[in-house]
C-alpha positions in Angstrom: 0.0 0.0 0.0 1.3 3.5 -0.8 2.5 5.8 2.0 0.4 8.8 2.7 1.1 12.0 4.5 -1.1 10.9 7.4 0.9 7.7 7.7 4.1 9.6 8.3 2.3 11.7 11.0 1.0 8.5 12.6 4.5 7.0 12.9 5.5 7.7 16.6 9.2 7.3 15.9 9.1 10.2 13.4 7.6 12.6 16.0 5.9 14.7 13.3 2.7 16.8 13.4 0.6 19.0 11.1 1.0 22.8 11.3 -1.1 23.5 8.2 -3.0 21.9 5.3 -4.3 18.9 7.2 -7.0 18.6 4.6 -4.4 17.1 2.2 -3.4 14.3 4.6 -4.4 11.5 2.1 -1.8 12.7 -0.4 0.4 9.9 -1.7 4.2 10.2 -1.0 6.3 8.8 -3.8 9.6 9.9 -2.4 11.2 12.2 0.2 14.1 14.5 -0.5 16.0 17.3 1.2 16.2 20.7 -0.6 17.1 24.1 0.8 16.8 26.1 -2.5 14.5 29.1 -2.7 12.5 27.2 -5.4 12.5 23.4 -4.7 10.2 22.8 -7.6 13.2 22.9 -9.9 14.4 19.6 -8.4 11.2 18.0 -6.9 8.0 17.1 -8.6 4.7 15.3 -8.3 4.3 13.1 -5.2 7.6 14.2 -3.6 7.8 15.2 0.0 10.1 18.2 0.5 12.2 18.0 3.7 13.9 21.3 4.8 15.5 23.0 7.7 13.5 26.1 6.7 16.5 27.8 5.2 14.8 28.4 1.9 11.4 29.5 3.4 10.9 33.3 2.8 10.5 35.5 5.9 7.9 37.8 4.5 4.2 37.0 4.4 3.8 37.5 0.6 6.9 35.4 0.0 5.6 32.5 2.2 2.3 32.5 0.4 3.9 32.4 -3.0 6.3 29.7 -1.8 3.5 27.3 -0.8 1.6 28.1 -3.9 4.6 27.0 -6.1 4.9 23.7 -4.2 1.2 23.0 -4.5 1.1 23.8 -8.2 4.1 21.5 -8.8 2.1 18.6 -7.3 4.4 18.0 -4.3 2.9 15.7 -1.7 3.8 18.1 1.1 6.5 19.8 3.0 8.3 18.8 6.2 10.2 21.4 8.3 12.7 20.6 11.0 11.7 22.2 14.3 13.9 24.8 15.9 16.3 24.9 12.9 16.6 27.7 10.4 13.0 28.4 9.5 11.4 31.9 10.1 10.0 32.5 13.5 6.7 33.7 12.1 5.2 31.2 9.6 1.6 32.2 10.0 1.3 33.2 6.4 2.8 29.9 5.3 0.3 28.0 7.5 -2.7 30.1 6.3 -1.7 29.5 2.6 -1.3 25.7 3.3 -4.7 25.5 4.9 -6.3 27.4 2.0 -4.7 25.1 -0.6 -5.0 21.8 1.4 -1.2 21.5 1.1 0.2 19.5 4.0 3.0 21.3 6.0 4.6 19.2 8.8 6.8 20.0 11.7 9.3 17.3 12.7 11.1 17.1 16.0 14.7 18.5 16.0 16.1 15.1 17.0 14.7 13.1 14.1 17.1 12.9 11.2 15.6 13.4 7.7 17.3 10.1 6.7 14.8 8.3 9.0 11.9 9.8 7.0 13.5 8.8 3.7 14.0 5.2 5.0 10.4 5.0 6.1 9.3 6.0 2.6 11.7 3.5 1.0 10.4 0.7 3.3 6.8 1.5 2.3 7.6 1.3 -1.4 9.6 -1.9 -0.9 6.6 -3.4 0.9 4.3 -2.3 -1.8 6.6 -3.8 -4.5 6.5 -7.1 -2.6 2.7 -7.0 -2.4 2.7 -6.2 -6.1 4.8 -9.3 -6.9 2.6 -11.5 -4.7 -0.5 -10.1 -6.5 1.0 -11.0 -9.9 1.7 -14.5 -8.6 -1.9 -14.9 -7.5 -3.2 -13.6 -10.8 -1.3 -16.3 -12.7 -3.2 -18.9 -10.7 -6.5 -17.1 -11.4 -5.6 -17.0 -15.1 -5.7 -20.8 -15.1 -9.2 -20.7 -13.7 -10.2 -18.4 -16.5 -8.8 -20.8 -19.1 -10.6 -23.7 -17.5 -13.9 -21.9 -17.7 -14.7 -21.4 -14.0 -17.8 -19.4 -13.0 -17.3 -15.7 -14.0 -18.7 -14.4 -10.7 -16.4 -16.7 -8.6 -13.4 -15.6 -10.8 -14.2 -11.9 -10.2 -14.4 -12.5 -6.5 -11.0 -14.3 -6.5 -9.4 -11.6 -8.6 -10.6 -9.0 -6.1 -8.9 -10.9 -3.3 -5.8 -11.3 -5.5 -5.3 -7.5 -5.8 -7.1 -6.4 -2.6 -9.5 -4.2 -4.4 -13.2 -3.9 -5.1 -13.8 -5.1 -8.7 -17.0 -4.7 -10.8 -17.8 -5.7 -14.3 -19.7 -3.1 -16.4 -21.7 -4.1 -19.5 -21.4 -1.2 -21.9 -24.0 -2.6 -24.3 -26.7 -2.8 -21.7 -25.4 0.2 -19.8 -25.7 -1.8 -16.6 -23.5 -3.3 -13.9 -23.2 -7.0 -14.5 -21.2 -8.3 -11.5 -21.2 -8.6 -8.6 -24.9 -9.4 -8.7 -26.9 -7.1 -6.5 -24.1 -4.5 -6.2 -24.8 -0.8 -6.8 -22.6 1.7 -8.5 -21.5 4.8 -6.6 -23.8 7.8 -7.4 -22.9 9.6 -10.6 -20.6 6.8 -11.9 -23.3 5.3 -14.2 -23.7 8.7 -16.0 -19.9 9.0 -16.4 -19.6 5.5 -17.8 -22.6 5.9 -20.2 -21.3 9.3 -21.5 -19.8 8.8 -24.9 -16.2 10.2 -25.4 -16.0 13.5 -27.1 -15.5 13.4 -30.8 -11.9 13.8 -31.9 -10.5 13.1 -28.4 -8.1 10.3 -27.7 -9.4 7.7 -25.2 -7.1 6.9 -22.3 -6.3 3.2 -21.8 -7.3 3.6 -18.1 -10.0 6.1 -17.3 -10.1 7.7 -13.8 -13.3 8.7 -12.1 -12.9 10.8 -9.0 -15.7 10.2 -6.5 -16.4 11.1 -2.9 -16.2 7.4 -2.0 -12.8 7.1 -3.6 -11.3 7.2 -7.1 -12.5 4.4 -9.5 -10.3 3.2 -12.3 -11.8 1.7 -15.5 -10.2 -0.3 -18.3 -11.8 -2.0 -21.3 -11.7 -5.8 -21.4 -10.5 -7.4 -24.6 -13.6 -9.3 -25.7 -16.2 -9.4 -28.4 -18.6 -7.2 -26.5 -18.3 -3.9 -24.7 -17.2 -4.8 -21.2 -15.3 -2.7 -18.7 -13.5 -3.6 -15.5 -14.0 -1.1 -12.6 -11.6 -1.1 -9.7 -11.5 0.8 -6.4 -9.3 0.5 -3.3 -10.1 1.9 0.1 -7.8 4.5 1.5 -7.2 6.2 -1.9 -4.6 3.7 -3.0 -4.8 3.0 -6.7 -4.0 -0.1 -8.7 -1.1 0.5 -11.1 -1.4 0.2 -14.9 0.2 -3.2 -15.2 -2.0 -4.8 -12.6 -5.1 -3.3 -14.2 -4.0 -4.6 -17.6 -3.4 -8.1 -16.3 -6.8 -8.2 -14.6 -8.4 -7.1 -17.9 -6.6 -9.8 -19.8 -7.6 -12.6 -17.4 -11.2 -11.5 -17.5 -11.0 -11.3 -21.3 -10.0 -14.9 -21.4 -12.9 -15.9 -19.1 -15.4 -13.9 -21.1 -14.3 -15.4 -24.4 -14.5 -18.9 -23.0 -17.9 -18.1 -21.6 -19.0 -16.7 -24.9 -17.9 -19.7 -27.0 -19.5 -22.1 -24.5 -22.8 -20.2 -24.5 -22.9 -20.1 -28.3 -22.3 -23.9 -28.4 -25.1 -24.6 -25.9 -27.5 -22.2 -27.6 -27.0 -23.8 -31.0 -27.3 -27.2 -29.5 -30.5 -26.3 -27.7 -32.0 -24.8 -30.9 -31.3 -28.1 -32.8 -33.0 -30.0 -30.0 -36.1 -27.8 -30.2 -36.2 -28.3 -33.9 -36.1 -32.1 -33.4 -38.8 -31.9 -30.8 -41.1 -29.9 -33.1 -40.5 -32.4 -35.9 -41.3 -35.2 -33.4 -37.9 -36.8 -34.2 -37.0 -37.5 -30.5 -38.2 -40.6 -28.6 -40.1 -39.9 -25.4 -37.5 -41.5 -23.1 -34.6 -39.8 -24.9 -36.5 -36.4 -24.8 -36.9 -36.5 -21.1 -33.2 -37.2 -20.6 -32.1 -34.5 -23.1 -34.4 -31.9 -21.6 -33.0 -32.7 -18.2 -29.5 -31.8 -19.3 -31.0 -28.4 -20.2 -32.6 -28.1 -16.7 -36.1 -28.4 -18.2 -38.8 -31.1 -17.8 -41.8 -31.9 -20.0 -44.3 -31.5 -17.2 -43.2 -28.0 -16.3 -42.0 -26.7 -19.7 -44.2 -24.4 -21.9 -43.9 -23.8 -25.6 -43.8 -20.1 -26.5 -44.3 -18.1 -29.7 -43.4 -14.5 -30.3 -43.5 -12.5 -33.6 -40.2 -10.8 -32.9 -37.4 -9.3 -35.0 -36.2 -11.8 -37.7 -32.7 -12.2 -36.3 -30.2 -15.0 -36.9 -29.7 -17.6 -34.1 -26.3 -16.2 -33.0 -27.7 -12.7 -32.6 -30.3 -14.1 -30.2 -27.6 -16.0 -28.5 -25.7 -12.8 -27.9 -28.9 -11.1 -26.5 -29.6 -14.0 -24.1 -26.0 -14.4 -23.0 -26.5 -12.7 -19.6 -29.9 -14.3 -18.9 -29.0 -17.5 -17.0 -32.3 -19.4 -17.3 -33.1 -22.8 -18.9 -34.2 -22.0 -22.4 -34.5 -23.6 -25.9 -34.9 -21.0 -28.6 -35.4 -21.4 -32.4 -36.0 -18.4 -34.8 -38.2 -19.4 -37.7 -39.1 -16.7 -40.2 -41.2 -14.0 -38.4 -41.6 -16.2 -35.3 -39.3 -17.0 -32.4 -40.2 -20.4 -30.8 -39.0 -21.0 -27.2 -39.3 -23.7 -24.6 -39.1 -22.3 -21.1 -40.5 -22.6 -17.6 -43.4 -20.4 -16.6 -41.3 -18.6 -13.9 -38.8 -17.5 -16.5 -41.2 -16.4 -19.2 -41.3 -12.8 -18.2 -37.5 -12.4 -18.4 -37.4 -14.1 -21.8 -40.2 -11.8 -23.1 -38.2 -8.8 -22.0 -35.4 -9.7 -24.3 -37.6 -10.9 -27.2 -39.2 -7.4 -27.1 -42.5 -8.8 -28.5 -45.7 -10.3 -26.9 -45.1 -13.9 -25.9 -47.8 -16.5 -26.2 -47.4 -19.6 -24.0 -49.0 -23.1 -24.3 -50.2 -25.2 -21.5 -47.5 -27.5 -20.1 -46.2 -29.7 -22.8 -46.3 -32.9 -20.8 -45.5 -35.3 -23.6 -43.7 -35.3 -27.0 -47.0 -36.2 -28.7 -48.5 -32.9 -27.7 -46.0 -30.7 -29.4 -48.2 -29.8 -32.4 -51.2 -28.9 -30.2 -48.8 -27.0 -27.9 -47.6 -24.9 -30.8 -51.1 -24.0 -31.8 -52.0 -23.1 -28.2 -48.9 -20.8 -28.1 -49.8 -19.1 -31.4 -53.4 -18.6 -30.2 -52.1 -17.1 -27.0 -49.6 -14.9 -28.9 -52.5 -13.5 -31.0 -54.0 -12.0 -27.8 -50.7 -10.4 -26.6 -50.5 -6.6 -26.4 -47.9 -4.2 -25.1 -50.0 -3.9 -21.9 -50.2 -7.7 -21.7 -46.8 -9.0 -23.0 -47.0 -12.6 -21.7 -50.2 -14.5 -22.4 -50.9 -18.1 -21.2 -53.2 -20.3 -23.2 -55.1 -21.1 -20.0 -55.9 -17.4 -19.5 -57.4 -16.7 -22.9 -60.9 -16.6 -21.3 -60.1 -13.0 -20.5 -59.1 -11.9 -24.0 -60.1 -9.6 -26.8 -63.6 -10.9 -27.9 -63.1 -10.3 -31.7 -60.2 -12.7 -32.0 -60.8 -16.4 -32.6 -61.7 -18.2 -29.4 -60.1 -21.6 -30.3 -58.0 -23.4 -32.9 -61.2 -24.5 -34.6 -62.5 -20.9 -34.8 -59.2 -19.7 -36.2 -59.2 -22.4 -38.9 -62.8 -21.7 -39.8 -62.2 -17.9 -40.0 -59.2 -18.3 -42.2 -60.9 -20.8 -44.5 -64.0 -18.7 -45.1 -62.2 -15.4 -45.7 -58.8 -16.2 -47.1 -59.2 -19.8 -48.2 -59.5 -18.9 -52.0 -56.3 -16.7 -51.8 -54.4 -19.5 -50.0 -55.5 -22.0 -52.7 -54.4 -19.6 -55.4 -51.0 -19.1 -53.8 -50.5 -22.9 -53.5 -51.2 -23.3 -57.2 -49.4 -20.3 -58.6 -46.9 -19.2 -55.9 -48.2 -15.7 -56.4 -47.6 -14.7 -52.7 -50.9 -12.9 -52.5 -51.3 -13.6 -48.8 -47.9 -12.1 -48.1 -48.7 -9.1 -50.3 -52.0 -8.5 -48.4 -50.3 -8.7 -45.0 -47.6 -6.2 -46.0 -50.2 -3.9 -47.5 -52.3 -3.8 -44.3 -49.2 -3.6 -42.1 -48.2 -0.5 -44.1 -51.7 1.0 -43.4 -52.7 0.6 -47.1 -50.0 2.9 -48.3 -49.3 1.8 -51.9 -45.8 3.4 -52.0 -44.7 2.1 -48.6 -46.0 -1.4 -49.3 -44.4 -1.5 -52.8 -41.1 -0.5 -51.2 -41.2 -3.3 -48.6 -42.1 -5.9 -51.2 -39.5 -4.5 -53.7 -42.0 -4.4 -56.5 -43.4 -1.7 -58.7 -46.6 0.1 -57.6 -48.4 -1.2 -60.7 -47.6 -4.8 -59.7 -48.8 -4.2 -56.2 -52.1 -2.7 -57.6 -52.6 -5.9 -59.7 -52.0 -8.2 -56.7 -54.4 -6.3 -54.4 -57.1 -6.3 -57.1 -56.6 -10.1 -57.5 -57.1 -10.5 -53.7 -60.3 -8.5 -53.9 -61.6 -10.7 -56.8 -60.8 -13.9 -54.9 -62.3 -12.8 -51.6 -65.2 -10.8 -52.9 -64.1 -8.0 -50.5 -62.9 -4.4 -51.1 -59.9 -2.8 -49.4 -61.8 0.5 -49.7 -64.3 -0.8 -47.2 -63.5 -0.6 -43.5 -65.7 -3.6 -42.7 -63.9 -5.7 -45.3 -60.5 -4.5 -44.2 -61.4 -5.6 -40.6 -62.5 -9.0 -41.8 -59.3 -9.5 -43.9 -57.1 -8.4 -40.9 -59.0 -10.8 -38.6 -58.4 -13.6 -41.0 -54.7 -12.9 -41.1 -54.6 -13.0 -37.3 -56.3 -16.4 -37.5 -53.5 -17.4 -40.0 -50.9 -16.4 -37.4 -52.6 -18.6 -34.8 -52.5 -21.5 -37.2 -49.1 -20.8 -38.6 -50.6 -19.9 -41.9 -49.2 -18.6 -44.2 -45.7 -19.8 -43.5 -43.8 -16.8 -42.0 -40.6 -17.8 -43.6 -41.7 -17.7 -47.2 -44.8 -15.5 -47.3 -46.8 -18.3 -49.1 -49.2 -20.7 -47.5 -51.1 -24.0 -47.9 -54.6 -24.1 -49.0 -57.6 -24.2 -46.6 -57.9 -27.3 -44.6 -54.3 -28.4 -45.2 -51.6 -28.8 -42.6 -49.1 -25.9 -42.5 -45.4 -26.5 -43.0 -44.9 -25.3 -39.4 -47.2 -27.9 -38.1 -45.4 -30.6 -40.1 -42.0 -29.4 -38.7 
């Protein structure tokens, strides 16, 4: 630990006391040196303790004030004057200036040689260097833990003990403290961390945040994501650059190992869900494989959300910090999940779209029905009701289909001819209708989304009107067509991945999968 001014005062063998500037008692002492020149700042600098018999201290009040001001401006740790030596008899101006600047001025007993003070400073730095070497040795052991993939929270706790400091892991992407769990950032630090660097300014390798509770150091961790290590020691003692860099490297290894392992599990779980939906897993094997994912058939629910069409690894990144049992499979405009009821809310928060949940799956034979239940529940989701269970649909919007049978009948009666036409000609009329209504019947916007000419869009919409016998200029007909599309969502028709769809009364590709 670094030597502070107050530590020197507290050493009884040095018989030293404050005569001014006691507010600066926490200043760090890098070295102690004797200088009797009128301007010691020519020879001493930041962190040095000036030791003097008082020979160079001016006698006049203005001179004393300017003398202390120069020492303070140069960043000296403080000044020590030998008592009853050659200093001015009246040093009240010097003391007043020291108090005003918070610059420590000490008075040391006549019988204490300055060499004793220098030896005390050297001993403190020798002890600090020994502590530093020991910390590096401990870090090498912790680095092996990182390579072996030990728990990240446990590793951070161990590193904090290695360097005798409070360590925190900041997630820059989420703008939130990740570890330790349940910890809180000092007031104001969150705003400092979230503030983007000024354009055109170089970013320091280690950022320093002065706080009332003690200075916090921050260093970026070499990893695929925006993570930062925060470190703080009590007593104002700071970790040096090399220790901070080693800590960041160890955590970088651990984060990369965790990231790769999470991606592997996420991809493996997605493949398992795909096999379950295709009913390609035997019942006994399914129970065992779900158990390895910390899920069970009797408690697991199948969920559907119409979320952003992102690739699997993008979802893996978004769910990396959510440590809950989960199988996730993106499929077109839908994201299918298998999750427990208690974790559904946390999963929906990340999906960012209403999540419909089936009744408990219970058996592999019920997967097709569970998928339909989840789609029916998802159709009743709203921003105000983001998680909807199939069992709760009794309290739902009355104009949506009440059951799978109602949804099938609604779709067949209103959009069945369009689905049949699509199946025969691959004209994608259902997809065109959906985009046109989602774009609030804007011809230009819908044509842009579909990447077709406005004339082609007009032809397709007129063909939908002919097949359905309904007009998109009629509010009643628009409502009916939109309701039929909601029924199609419940049934998985048309297929979200290709914009087409099977004819009325046929089984959707999603149901087959």
